[in-house]
C-alpha positions in Angstrom: 46.1 32.0 3.7 47.0 29.0 2.1 48.1 26.9 5.7 44.7 27.8 6.9 43.2 26.7 3.9 45.3 23.4 4.5 44.1 23.5 7.8 40.4 24.2 6.7 40.1 20.9 4.3 42.1 18.8 7.2 39.2 19.2 9.3 36.5 19.0 7.1 38.2 15.8 6.3 38.3 14.2 9.6 35.0 14.9 10.3 33.6 13.2 7.0 35.6 10.2 8.6 34.2 10.7 11.4 31.0 11.3 11.6 30.7 8.4 8.2 27.4 9.7 7.3 26.1 11.6 4.1 24.4 15.3 4.2 21.0 15.1 4.6 18.9 17.3 2.2 15.1 18.3 2.9 14.8 16.8 -0.7 14.5 13.2 0.8 10.9 13.4 2.3 8.4 16.3 1.3 5.0 16.3 2.8 3.9 19.0 -0.2 4.5 16.1 -2.7 3.3 13.5 -0.5 -0.6 15.0 -0.3 -0.3 16.7 -3.8 -1.0 20.5 -2.8 1.0 23.4 -3.2 3.1 25.4 -0.4 0.4 28.1 -0.7 -2.4 25.4 0.5 -4.7 26.2 2.9 -5.6 23.9 6.4 -8.4 23.2 4.0 -7.1 21.8 1.4 -4.6 20.2 3.3 -7.1 18.1 5.3 -9.0 17.9 2.2 -6.2 16.0 0.5 -5.1 14.1 3.4 -8.8 12.4 4.2 -8.5 11.1 0.3 -5.2 9.9 0.3 -5.4 8.0 3.9 -8.7 6.6 2.4 -7.3 5.3 -0.9 -4.1 3.7 1.3 -5.1 2.8 4.6 -3.8 -0.9 4.8 -7.1 -2.6 5.8 -8.5 -1.7 2.0 -5.8 -1.3 -0.6 -3.8 -4.8 -0.6 -0.3 -3.1 -2.5 2.9 -4.3 -0.6 3.7 -0.8 -0.7 0.2 0.5 1.0 1.4 0.6 4.5 4.2 2.8 4.0 2.8 5.2 1.9 -0.1 5.2 4.4 3.1 6.2 6.9 4.2 8.9 5.0 0.7 10.5 4.1 0.1 10.9 8.0 3.5 12.1 8.8 3.0 14.8 6.1 -0.4 15.8 7.1 1.3 15.8 10.7 4.0 18.7 9.7 1.4 20.3 7.3 -1.3 20.5 9.6 0.5 22.2 12.6 1.0 26.3 11.4 4.8 26.1 13.8 5.7 22.7 12.4 5.2 23.6 8.9 6.5 27.0 9.2 9.5 25.6 10.4 9.7 22.9 7.7 9.2 26.0 5.2 12.2 27.6 6.7 14.8 24.7 7.4 13.2 21.4 5.7 13.1 20.3 9.2 11.3 17.3 9.0 12.6 15.6 12.5 10.2 15.9 15.1 12.9 15.6 18.1 14.8 17.9 16.0 14.8 21.3 17.9 13.0 24.4 16.1 15.3 27.0 14.6 18.6 24.2 14.0 19.5 24.7 10.3 20.6 21.9 8.4 23.9 20.4 8.2 26.2 21.1 5.3 27.7 24.3 3.2 25.3 27.4 3.4 26.4 30.9 1.4 26.7 34.1 2.7 26.7 37.3 0.4 29.6 36.5 -1.9 31.7 34.2 0.0 31.2 31.0 2.3 31.6 29.2 5.3 30.9 26.2 7.3 27.8 26.0 8.9 27.9 25.8 13.2 26.8 22.1 13.1 29.7 21.2 11.0 32.1 21.6 13.5 30.2 19.3 16.5 32.3 16.7 16.6 31.0 13.0 17.3 32.2 13.2 21.6 28.8 15.2 22.4 26.9 16.2 19.5 23.0 15.5 19.1 23.6 12.6 16.6 25.7 10.6 19.0 24.0 12.2 21.9 23.3 9.1 24.8 19.6 8.0 24.1 18.6 8.6 28.3 19.2 12.2 27.5 17.4 12.2 24.1 14.7 11.4 25.2 14.1 14.5 28.2 14.8 16.7 25.6 12.9 20.1 26.4 12.0 22.8 24.2 10.4 25.9 25.3 6.6 25.6 24.5 7.0 22.3 26.2 8.4 23.5 29.1 5.9 26.4 29.3 2.6 24.3 28.0 3.8 21.3 30.0 6.7 20.9 32.4 5.5 23.8 34.5 1.6 22.9 34.9 2.9 19.7 35.7 5.3 20.5 38.7 2.6 21.6 40.7 1.8 17.8 41.0 5.9 16.4 40.9 9.2 18.2 41.5 11.1 18.5 38.2 15.3 18.1 38.0 16.8 19.6 34.9 20.1 19.5 33.1 21.6 22.0 31.2 24.3 21.6 28.8 25.8 22.2 25.4 27.8 20.1 22.7 31.3 22.5 23.5 30.8 21.5 27.6 33.7 19.2 28.1 32.7 19.2 32.3 29.2 17.8 31.1 31.1 14.7 30.6 32.1 14.0 33.9 29.2 13.9 35.7 27.3 11.8 33.1 27.6 8.8 35.3 26.5 10.3 38.4 23.3 11.8 36.3 22.4 8.8 35.0 22.1 6.5 38.4 20.3 9.7 39.9 17.5 9.6 36.9 17.2 5.9 37.2 16.2 5.6 40.7 14.3 9.3 41.0 12.3 8.8 38.1 11.1 5.5 39.6 10.2 7.1 42.0 7.8 10.3 40.5 10.6 12.8 39.8 10.3 14.4 36.5 13.6 14.7 34.4 14.6 17.4 31.9 17.3 18.2 29.5 18.5 21.6 28.1 21.1 21.7 25.3 21.7 25.5 25.3 23.1 25.0 21.7 19.3 24.2 20.5 17.1 26.1 22.7 18.9 29.2 24.2 15.5 30.7 25.0 14.6 28.1 27.1 18.0 28.7 29.1 17.8 32.3 29.2 14.3 31.6 30.5 15.6 29.5 33.1 18.6 31.8 34.3 21.1 29.0 33.2 23.6 30.5 31.8 26.5 28.4 32.4 26.9 24.8 31.6 26.9 22.1 33.0 23.8 23.6 35.4 21.6 21.8 37.2 18.4 22.8 38.7 15.2 22.0 40.6 11.5 23.1 39.2 8.7 22.8 41.6 5.0 24.4 41.6 6.6 26.6 38.9 9.6 28.1 41.1 13.5 27.3 39.5 16.0 26.4 42.3 19.6 26.1 41.6 21.8 23.3 42.8 25.2 24.5 44.0 27.0 21.5 45.8 29.2 18.6 44.0 27.3 16.3 42.1 26.5 13.2 43.6 23.9 10.7 43.8 23.2 11.4 47.6 23.3 15.4 47.0 20.9 14.7 44.2 18.6 13.2 46.0 18.8 15.7 49.1 18.5 18.4 46.6 14.9 17.2 45.2 13.9 16.2 48.5 14.5 19.8 50.1 12.4 20.9 47.2 9.0 19.9 48.5 7.0 21.5 51.1 8.3 21.2 54.6 4.7 20.1 55.8 3.8 17.7 53.4 3.5 14.4 56.0 3.0 14.9 59.8 4.6 12.6 62.2 2.1 10.8 64.2 2.4 9.0 67.3 0.3 7.7 70.3 0.0 11.4 71.7 -1.5 13.2 68.6 -2.9 10.2 66.6 -6.5 10.7 67.4 -6.1 14.4 66.8 -4.6 13.9 63.7 -6.9 11.0 62.5 -10.2 13.2 63.7 -9.2 16.3 61.8 -11.3 14.4 58.3 -14.1 16.8 59.4 -12.6 20.2 59.7 -10.1 19.4 56.4 -13.1 17.5 54.4 -10.2 15.0 53.5 -9.1 11.6 54.3 -6.4 10.8 55.8 -3.5 8.8 55.0 -0.7 6.7 57.9 2.2 4.9 56.5 3.9 2.7 58.6 7.2 1.7 58.1 10.8 1.4 60.6 13.0 3.8 58.7 13.3 7.2 61.2 12.7 9.4 58.0 9.5 9.3 56.1 10.3 8.2 52.9 11.3 10.2 49.5 8.6 8.1 47.6 6.1 8.9 51.0 6.7 12.7 50.2 6.1 12.7 46.3 2.6 10.6 46.7 1.6 13.5 49.4 2.8 16.2 47.2 1.1 14.7 43.9 -2.3 14.5 46.4 -2.2 17.0 48.4 -5.1 18.5 47.3 -7.3 15.7 48.7 -5.9 14.0 51.4 -3.7 14.7 54.8 -0.4 12.4 54.8 0.8 11.2 58.1 3.8 8.9 58.9 4.3 6.5 62.1 7.9 5.5 63.0 7.7 1.9 64.6 10.9 2.1 65.8 9.6 4.7 68.4 8.3 3.2 72.1 6.0 6.3 71.8 4.3 4.5 68.7 3.5 0.8 70.3 0.2 1.8 70.9 -0.8 2.4 67.5 0.9 -0.6 66.1 -1.3 -3.0 68.7 -4.7 -1.0 67.6 -4.1 -1.4 63.6 -2.7 -4.9 64.4 0.1 -3.4 61.9 2.7 -5.9 61.0 5.8 -4.7 61.7 7.7 -7.1 58.8 6.8 -4.8 55.9 5.5 -1.2 55.1 1.6 -1.0 55.7 -0.4 2.0 54.6 -3.7 3.0 55.5 -6.2 5.2 54.5 -9.2 6.5 57.0 -12.2 8.5 56.2 -15.4 9.5 58.5 -14.5 6.6 61.0 -11.3 6.7 62.7 -11.4 3.4 64.5 -11.6 1.4 61.3 -9.2 2.0 58.1 -11.1 2.3 55.0 -8.7 0.4 53.1 -5.3 -1.5 53.4 -1.9 -2.4 51.2 0.8 -3.9 52.7 4.4 -5.1 51.0 7.9 -5.2 51.7 8.4 -2.6 48.9 6.3 -0.5 48.1 6.3 0.9 44.8 5.1 4.3 42.9 2.2 2.3 40.8 0.8 0.8 44.0 0.8 3.5 46.0 -0.8 5.5 43.3 -3.6 3.4 42.4 -4.2 3.0 46.3 -4.3 6.4 46.6 -6.2 7.2 43.6 -8.9 5.3 44.6 -9.4 7.0 48.1 -9.1 11.0 47.3 -12.7 11.1 48.8 -14.7 10.9 52.3 -17.7 8.3 51.7 -19.8 12.0 52.0 -17.7 14.9 51.5 -18.6 18.4 51.9 -18.6 20.7 49.1 -16.6 23.5 50.0 -15.5 24.8 46.5 -16.6 24.3 42.5 -12.9 22.2 41.8 -14.5 19.6 44.3 -18.1 19.9 43.2 -16.7 19.3 39.7 -15.0 15.9 40.4 -17.6 14.7 42.3 -20.7 15.5 40.4 -19.1 15.5 36.9 -21.1 17.2 34.2 -23.1 14.5 31.9 -21.6 13.4 28.9 -23.5 10.4 27.5 -26.6 8.5 28.9 -24.1 5.6 29.9 -22.2 8.5 31.6 -25.0 9.3 33.7 -24.0 10.4 37.4 -26.4 11.4 40.0 -25.3 13.3 43.0 -27.7 13.1 46.0 -27.1 16.5 48.4 -28.0 17.0 51.6 -28.5 20.6 52.4 -27.7 21.0 56.1 -26.3 23.3 59.0 -23.0 23.0 61.2 -25.3 23.3 64.2 -25.8 20.6 66.7 -29.3 20.2 65.7 -28.2 18.7 62.3 -26.1 16.4 64.1 -28.4 13.2 64.2 -29.7 13.8 60.0 -26.0 13.9 59.3 -24.9 10.9 60.4 -28.1 9.1 59.5 -27.1 10.5 55.5 -23.4 9.2 56.4 -25.1 5.7 57.3 -27.3 5.6 54.1 -24.6 6.6 52.0 -22.0 4.1 53.5 -24.0 1.5 52.3 -24.4 2.7 48.9 -22.7 0.7 46.3 -24.2 2.2 42.9 -21.2 3.8 41.0 -23.7 6.2 39.6 -24.6 7.9 42.8 -22.3 10.0 44.5 -23.8 11.5 47.8 -22.2 14.7 49.3 -23.3 17.3 51.7 -23.4 21.2 52.1 -23.5 23.9 54.3 -26.5 26.7 54.0 -24.8 29.5 55.7 -21.1 28.3 54.0 -23.2 28.1 50.4 -25.9 30.3 50.6 -26.3 31.3 46.8 -26.6 27.5 45.6 -28.8 26.5 48.2 -31.2 29.1 47.8 -31.8 28.3 44.0 -32.3 24.8 44.8 -34.7 25.4 47.8 -36.5 28.3 45.9 -40.3 28.6 45.4 -40.9 26.1 48.3 -41.8 26.0 51.7 -39.0 24.3 52.7 -35.8 24.8 55.1 -33.0 22.9 55.9 -32.0 19.9 56.1 -33.0 19.0 52.9 -32.2 16.8 50.3 -31.8 17.3 46.7 -31.2 14.3 44.1 -29.3 16.1 40.8 -27.8 15.6 37.4 -25.4 18.1 35.7 -26.3 19.1 32.3 -23.5 21.3 31.4 -20.4 23.4 32.9 -22.4 26.9 32.7 -24.3 25.5 35.9 -27.5 23.7 34.2 -28.5 21.3 36.5 -32.0 18.9 36.6 -33.2 18.0 39.9 -36.0 16.7 42.3 -35.8 17.7 46.1 -37.1 14.8 48.1 -40.3 15.4 49.6 -40.9 15.5 53.6 -37.6 17.2 54.2 -34.7 15.1 56.1 -34.2 14.3 59.8 -32.8 11.0 59.1 -35.7 8.7 60.5 -36.2 5.3 59.0 -39.1 7.2 56.9 -37.3 9.4 55.6 -34.4 6.7 54.8 -37.4 4.6 53.0 -38.5 7.4 51.1 -35.6 8.5 49.7 -34.2 4.9 48.7 -38.0 4.7 46.6 -36.9 8.0 44.8 -33.6 6.8 44.2 -35.1 3.2 43.0 -37.4 5.5 40.6 -34.4 7.4 39.5 -32.7 4.6 37.9 -35.9 3.2 36.4 -37.2 6.9 35.0 -34.6 10.1 35.0 -37.4 11.8 33.9 -38.5 12.3 37.6 -35.6 15.2 37.7 -38.3 17.8 36.8 -36.7 21.1 37.6 -34.1 22.9 36.5 -32.2 25.8 37.2 -28.9 27.4 36.5 -26.3 27.0 39.5 -23.9 29.8 40.3 -20.2 29.0 41.4 -19.7 27.1 44.7 -17.8 29.8 47.4 -14.5 28.8 47.9 -15.0 27.9 52.0 -11.4 27.7 52.3 -10.3 30.8 51.0 -9.8 31.9 54.7 -6.7 30.1 54.7 -5.5 32.0 51.8 -2.8 34.5 53.8 -1.7 31.6 56.1 -0.6 29.6 52.5 1.0 33.0 51.9 3.1 33.0 55.1 3.8 29.4 54.4 5.4 30.5 50.3 7.1 33.5 51.8 8.9 31.6 54.0 9.8 29.1 51.3 10.9 31.9 49.1 12.8 33.8 51.8 14.8 30.5 52.5 15.7 30.4 48.5 17.0 34.2 48.9 19.1 33.4 51.8 20.7 30.4 49.9 21.2 32.6 46.9 22.9 35.2 49.2 24.9 32.3 50.4 26.4 31.6 47.1 26.4 35.1 45.5 23.8 34.5 42.7 22.5 37.5 42.2 21.8 37.1 38.5 19.6 33.8 39.0 18.2 35.9 42.2 16.8 38.9 40.1 13.7 37.0 39.2 12.9 35.2 42.2 13.0 38.9 44.2 10.9 40.3 41.0 8.6 37.5 42.2 8.6 38.0 45.9 7.7 42.0 45.0 5.0 41.3 42.8 3.2 38.4 45.3 3.5 41.4 48.0 2.0 43.7 46.0 -1.2 41.1 44.7 -1.1 40.3 48.6 -1.5 43.8 50.3 -3.1 45.3 46.8 -5.8 43.0 47.1 -6.6 40.8 49.7 -6.3 42.6 52.8 -8.4 45.0 50.6 -10.9 42.4 49.9 -10.9 41.4 53.9 -12.0 44.9 54.7 -14.9 45.4 51.3 -18.5 45.0 51.5 -19.1 40.9 51.4 -22.2 41.5 49.1 -20.0 43.0 46.8 -17.6 40.0 47.0 -20.1 37.7 46.5 -21.8 39.1 43.2 -21.4 36.7 39.9 -20.6 37.6 36.9 -23.6 37.3 34.6 -23.5 34.9 31.8 -24.0 35.4 28.2 -27.7 34.6 27.3 -26.5 32.2 24.6 -25.3 29.6 27.0 -29.0 29.1 28.2 -30.1 28.5 24.8 -27.9 25.7 23.7 -29.3 22.4 22.7 -29.6 19.3 24.8 -28.4 21.3 27.4 -24.6 20.9 26.2 -22.6 24.2 26.7 -22.3 26.5 24.0 -19.3 26.6 21.7 -17.9 30.1 22.4 -17.0 27.6 26.3 -15.7 24.6 24.5 -13.7 26.0 21.8 -10.6 27.1 23.4 -10.4 23.7 24.8 -9.5 20.8 21.8 -12.1 18.2 22.6 -10.9 15.4 24.1 -12.2 11.7 25.6 -11.7 12.1 29.2 -13.3 8.6 29.9 -14.2 5.5 28.8 -17.3 4.8 27.2 -18.0 1.0 28.0 -21.3 -0.5 26.9 -23.5 -3.6 27.6 -23.6 -6.1 24.6 -27.4 -7.0 24.8 -30.1 -8.7 22.5 -30.6 -5.2 21.4 -27.0 -3.7 21.1 -25.1 -7.3 19.6 -25.8 -6.6 15.7 -24.9 -3.1 15.8 -22.0 -3.4 17.9 -20.9 -6.6 16.3 -22.4 -8.2 13.7 -22.4 -5.3 11.4 -19.6 -3.1 13.2 -18.1 -1.0 10.3 -15.1 -2.2 8.5 -11.9 -1.2 10.2 -13.5 -1.0 13.4 -13.1 -3.3 16.4 -14.8 -4.5 19.6 -13.1 -4.7 22.7 -15.4 -6.8 24.9 -14.8 -7.7 28.7 -16.6 -11.0 30.2 -17.7 -10.6 33.5 -20.8 -11.7 36.2 -22.6 -9.7 38.4 -20.3 -10.3 41.6 -17.1 -9.3 39.9 -18.6 -6.3 37.5 -17.9 -3.5 39.5 -14.1 -4.5 40.0 -13.4 -5.6 36.7 -15.3 -2.6 34.9 -13.1 0.1 37.2 -10.0 -2.0 36.2 -11.2 -2.4 32.5 -11.3 1.3 32.4 -8.0 1.8 33.5 -6.2 0.0 31.3 -7.8 1.2 28.2 -7.6 4.3 28.5 -5.2 5.6 26.8 -6.2 3.5 24.1 -9.9 5.7 23.9 -8.4 8.4 21.6 -8.2 5.6 19.0 -11.8 5.7 16.4 -11.4 2.4 15.4 -11.6 1.0 18.8 -14.9 0.1 20.7 -15.3 -1.0 24.4 -18.5 -3.8 25.8 -18.6 -6.0 28.1 -21.0 -9.2 28.3 -22.3 -10.3 31.3 -21.7 -14.4 31.6 -24.7 -14.3 34.4 -27.2 -13.1 31.1 -25.9 -14.7 28.3 -23.7 -17.8 30.2 -23.4 -20.4 26.6 -22.3 -17.1 24.4 -18.9 -17.8 25.2 -19.0 -21.5 24.7 -20.4 -21.2 21.2 -18.0 -18.6 20.3 -15.0 -21.3 21.4 -16.8 -24.3 20.0 -16.1 -22.0 16.3 -12.2 -21.3 17.4 -11.2 -24.0 19.6 -7.5 -22.8 18.6 -7.7 -19.9 20.7 -7.9 -21.4 24.3 -4.8 -23.6 23.1 -2.5 -20.9 21.8 -0.9 -21.0 25.3 -0.4 -24.2 25.4 -2.8 -24.8 28.5 -5.4 -27.4 27.5 -8.6 -27.3 30.1 -9.9 -30.4 31.1 -13.2 -31.3 29.1 -15.2 -32.0 32.2 -14.0 -28.5 33.7 -16.4 -25.8 33.3 -14.3 -22.9 31.9 -14.6 -19.6 34.1 -14.3 -17.0 31.1 -14.3 -14.0 33.9 -11.7 -11.5 33.2 -11.6 -12.9 29.7 -11.2 -9.7 26.9 -12.0 -10.5 23.2 -11.4 -8.1 20.5 -13.5 -8.6 17.8 -13.8 -7.4 14.3 -16.9 -7.7 13.1 -16.4 -7.1 9.2 -13.3 -9.5 9.1 -15.1 -12.4 11.1 -11.9 -13.2 13.6 -11.2 -12.6 17.4 -8.5 -11.9 19.4 -8.2 -13.6 23.2 -7.1 -12.2 26.4 -6.6 -14.5 29.2 -6.4 -13.4 32.2 -3.1 -13.0 33.8 -3.6 -13.5 37.7 -5.9 -16.5 38.9 -4.3 -16.6 42.4 -2.6 -20.1 41.9 1.0 -20.4 42.4 1.9 -16.7 42.8 5.6 -17.0 43.0 5.9 -18.9 39.3 3.8 -16.5 38.0 5.3 -13.6 38.9 8.4 -14.6 37.7 7.1 -15.6 34.3 5.3 -12.2 33.9 8.8 -10.4 34.8 10.5 -12.5 31.8 7.7 -12.1 29.6 7.0 -7.9 30.2 10.7 -7.7 28.6 11.4 -5.3 32.1 8.7 -2.5 31.7 8.0 -0.8 35.2 4.5 -0.5 34.9 3.5 -4.1 35.3 6.7 -5.5 36.8 6.4 -3.4 39.7 2.7 -5.1 40.5 3.6 -8.4 40.2 6.2 -7.7 42.7 3.7 -6.8 45.0 0.9 -9.0 44.5 2.1 -12.0 47.2 1.8 -9.2 50.0 -1.1 -7.7 49.2 -2.8 -11.7 49.0 -2.2 -11.9 52.8 -4.3 -8.6 53.9 -7.2 -9.7 55.6 -8.8 -6.1 55.5 -11.9 -4.5 53.3 -10.3 -5.5 50.2 -10.4 -9.5 50.3 -8.3 -12.1 48.4 -10.8 -12.5 45.9 -11.5 -9.1 45.4 -7.9 -8.9 45.0 -7.5 -11.4 42.8 -10.5 -10.7 40.4 -9.0 -6.9 40.3 -5.8 -8.3 39.1 -6.7 -10.7 36.1 -6.5 -7.7 34.3 -3.0 -6.7 35.3 -1.4 -7.3 31.7 -3.9 -5.9 29.6 -2.5 -2.4 28.7 0.8 -4.6 26.9 -1.9 -6.9 25.0 -4.1 -3.5 23.8 -0.6 -2.0 22.9 0.3 -5.5 20.7 -3.4 -5.3 19.8 -2.7 -1.8 18.6 -0.1 -3.3 16.3 -1.3 -6.2 15.1 0.8 -8.5 16.3 -2.0 -10.8 18.1 -2.7 -13.8 16.7 -6.2 -13.8 14.8 -8.7 -16.8 14.8 -11.1 -16.5 12.0 -14.8 -18.0 12.8 -17.3 -18.9 9.9 -20.1 -16.6 11.4 -20.8 -15.3 14.6 -23.5 -17.2 17.0 -26.8 -15.3 17.6 -26.7 -14.0 20.9 -30.5 -13.8 21.7 -30.8 -17.3 20.8 -28.5 -18.9 23.9 -29.5 -16.1 26.5 -30.3 -18.0 29.8 -33.5 -17.6 31.3 -33.1 -15.6 34.5 
């Protein structure tokens, strides 16, 4: 007994020497005391206490030196107590660290009945415990709820590579160098990374079927696949590539190029072609194809093959750099093009996301209708859908081509053109043409008002045959609509669209069954019976659903199949056409758009001069020529900051208010000199692409100057790379600007220069939120109405 006690004391002494840190206690931070509430306080009391303390200790209002630290503690306390799970976790274990896994007991001594024992975490020696775990792994740690709610849904857009580890896993140490190297490579390509510590997330490990450490598994489309080979970089990369479906990218040559490109009408998707000199499809392109498989069709052209020579000549492909083309309705000329020696994920994602839809797509399901014709949010976010109701017969071809020609010349972002087949979407078309003696083809202008299906619409009189008279009549209606939205004088409740691709459901199931059978064969080969049981259960469930529902419905009455569920009456009675509370209560409110208002004579006072204390208006300076390009880029860069209630976004048109910037800069001349690049006094400064953060109450501004002007590109790229501190997003874009600048296709050099003026705006916004930007104070705001240029 004495020997064992002495051994225990020695272990305790050694642990304290190696750990070199005190035992943490829950008394260091008590959110209840900070908010001044009891442990039995309700959520309403906690929220009320938080609001009162936040107003009192906000750093903008309280000049106490400790105000900022106190405000952070108040916010942290509210974050814990307002979340029932975190609050229960704190009440039970005294945990306040967000990164600490739920259910992990505190370090220190614990009593058990009349005796005592050392907590399990007490023996976590520093070689692999949580306190000294590699920071790279810590950022990828997963817990059960995060896996179910976030990772599994995201696996339908990208594959995940997950490592199973534990504190006492000696073998895990040997695979760490290979794992880090592989993660660095695959994460840059878009592969999701996860780490599960069995000691803290036993529930998640059991859910994944991981019963030994170390283990590595892949997740795609919600399906788990285990890695069975030697842990080397090449094997892991091939494992991720094998997770992807086999039919993502089609090999295109001179023999099948016309068949591939002309299938846009049948598939209702744009087609993307990648030209490269490697014989196999790059993994980055496969991952992109998987992420956007619902929107585009992807093909690959190997430039090294003799049977692709005609394609290279036809599209004038430069064989020294990978080239990506996107084709829409016109298969003879690409709608967009990029070319770069080292294609990066950010560039490809931006290129593909900007070309997700055809110029005039066909409404084939409700999901496509929701994206093309979104529900009206605010007056400034209005989107009008110009819908052609037509047919598949040859007699409708001329009218359909004329509608496509008209839509191709549209430059207004508020208008979306689409068409629908009357026979395929008869319930929808019958409602829009109800009580009117009209038959297809017809054109209807509509605006969606809520998610329940309410729309305001107006049929264009005279039908649609594609004549010049029809085009002139439609353009007149669209001009009237811009001035007076009330011309949409009809309203209706639209049914959900039929899924025209549902007939492909059986084929998709066959492909899925083939993938699962291949997985079963692989598991049989490695004798992984325990891991195979969930897969077999899923296969039999899928087969039961297939033969129990799909096959039976195929022989059922189509009229019964089309019946829609009755909607509650309350939905039609909500004010201003908005959906009822019952429809929206299940989803937390989230801003999924960027609201940008124009700074005019009318809005100038409310949006700047009399802006509430603590609020900032971020203003983009543009012209009529650069408006569409800059607003699109501006929205992407500031989108992640729209959750802040103190930020407002506006734009100032220099063509209307040409001298306002000069007047403002006269008050703050040091703003233009802050980068040490004084402009010539005789040279008129081009403010296009400048962004101003204006605090109307405190009368100061922060200035963002465009980082890309199209001059001295190589030196500017190196400067930006040094300034970025290695951030992958902006750095990769700078590396690609030089190749893209020389492209003579539909995106001109000037358009690219304007587009890249805001490349570094996201980092500037982060510094704005941190409060580290230089501030330039002015005595008073110049009046906008007095210096407005006469048009």
